[in-house]
N, C-alpha and C positions, 0 to 999 in steps of 0.2 A: 556826228555819228552817235547813235544810241548804243549804250552798253548792253551787252547780253545780261540776262538775269538767270542765275543758276539755282537749282534746288539740289541739295546733296543729302542723301541718307547716310547714316554712320555705320550701322551694323551690316556688314556684307561688303560695301564698297571700301570703307576706311578701316574698320576694325574686324578682326576675325573672331567673332563670337562662337562660331560653330565648333571649332576644335575644343576649346575649354568647356563649353556647355555639353558637348557629347561626352567628354570624360567625366564631368560632374554627374550627368544623368546615369551613366553606366555604373559609377560608384554607388548609386542609390538604387540599383537593380533594374534600370531601364536602358539597356544597351541600344545603340543605334541600329535600327532595322531597315529603314528606308531613306538613304541619303538623298534620294531624288525628291523627297517630300519635305515640306518646311514646317508644318504645324506640329505642335507637341504630340498630339494624339497619333498622327500618321508617321512621324519621324521615329518615335520611340515605342510605338505599339501600345500606347496608353489608350484605354477605352474612351471613345468619344463621350463627353459629358463628365468624365472623371476629373475631379479638381486636383488630383495629385500632381500632375505635370505643372500646372499653373502655380501650385504651392511651392514646388521645388524651384521653379524659375524665379519666383518672387524671393525666395530665400537666397538663391544664387546672386541676385542683384542687390537686395537690401541688407542682408546679413553678412554675406561673404564679401560684399562690395566689389564684385567681379569687374564692374565697368572701369574701375581704376587701373586694372592690370591686364585686361585682354590685349593680345598682340595686335599691332598695326600690320596692315598689308604693306609690302615694300613699295616705296614711292608715293604713299598716300599723303604724307605731309607736304611734300613738294607739289603734288597735284592740287591740294587745297590752296596753297599759296598762289599757284598759277591762276586758279579760278578767281580767287579774291582780287588779285592784281588786275585781271582783265575784265571784270564785270561786277555785278551785284550778286554776292553769294549769300544764300540762306541755307543754313543747316536745318533740316526738318527731320525730327526723329520721334518715334513713338515711345521712347524710353520714359517719358513723363507719366505713362500709365502705371508705373511702378512707384510713384510717389516722389516726395521731396528729396530723399536720399539719392535716388537715381538721377534726378535733375542736378543736384549739387555735384555728384561725382562726375557727371558728364561735363558740366560747365567748367569745373576746376581743371579737369584733365585736358579738355580741348583748348582752353585758354592758356594753359601752361605750355602745351605742345605747339600751339599756333598763336603766339602773342599778338599777331597782326589782326586777329579777329576781335570782334566786340561781342559782349553777352547778348546784345540785341539781335545779332545774326543767328542765334540759336533758338529755334522754335520747337516746342514740344507739342506734337499734334499727330494723331493717328490718321486723320483724313488728309492725306497729302495732296489729293486732287483739289480739295477746297483751297489749300494754301497756294498751290500752283496757279490756280485761276486768279485768286486775290492778288498775288504778287506779279502776275504777268510773266511767269517763268518761260524762258525760251528753251532751256536744256535741263533735264533732270537726270541725276545719276542714282540708280536704284538697283537692287538685286532681287527684290521680291515681286513676282508677277502680279499679285493682287494689288500692291501699291502702284505698280506701273500702269495697270489697267485703269485704276481710279484716276490717275493723273491724265492718262490719254482721254478718258471720258469727259473730264471736267475742264480741260485746258487745251491749248494748242502746242504744248511743250513736246519737244523731241525727247525720247527716252534713250539714255545710254545705259543699257542693261549689262551689269557685270555678270558674265556667264557662270552659272552655278548648275549643279545637277537638278535642282528643284525649280528651275525656271525655263524649261525647254519647250513649253507648249504653245508659244505665241510666235507668229510671224507678221505682226502688225507692221505696216509700212513706216510708221514713225518710231520704230524700235531699231536701234543699232546695237549689236552685241559686241562686247569687249572682254578681254581676259582679265583686265584690272582697271582700277580707277585711273592710274597713271596712263595707261594706253588710251583710255577714253578721252581724257583731258588733252593729251598730246595730239589726238586726231582732230580736235577742233580749235586748239590754240597753239600757235607757234611763235615763240620769242625766246 
């Protein structure tokens, strides 16, 4: 029997970046305005094309080193273990766009929290659909609809979408919505 091959996003399914980032942005004069939207300009009311939001987010990740401390969603580590034990797990995150500090903080924390993973399982890539196709992903765990649509377009993967206010606009037949990563994993793996 062939093992399932999984793609797992970190921010949204595993780590709660929204709460700490919302507080950080508000402290810098950009309060949350549209929780149902995900991009910096729409979520915090920053004018499209204004680099302020990107600069603040870069500072949040590279100077404040927030990726070392953002909270985990309940049951996430157990879900990662279950995925790893039952198939070929690949962590695919866009965090690498913020440079080596983001990559280092991500790997150190994830490997400390999940010592059963290897560094080779952590991929830094914005184009998740390309990785899903290359790796033959059967199930993807994602929270951002733009990434989900990219994966759907470029692979045969089924998407387990972690339900968020900003991802309510799709009813694609290969998308199943879940309240959490733990719920999503438990829906496809039982042991």
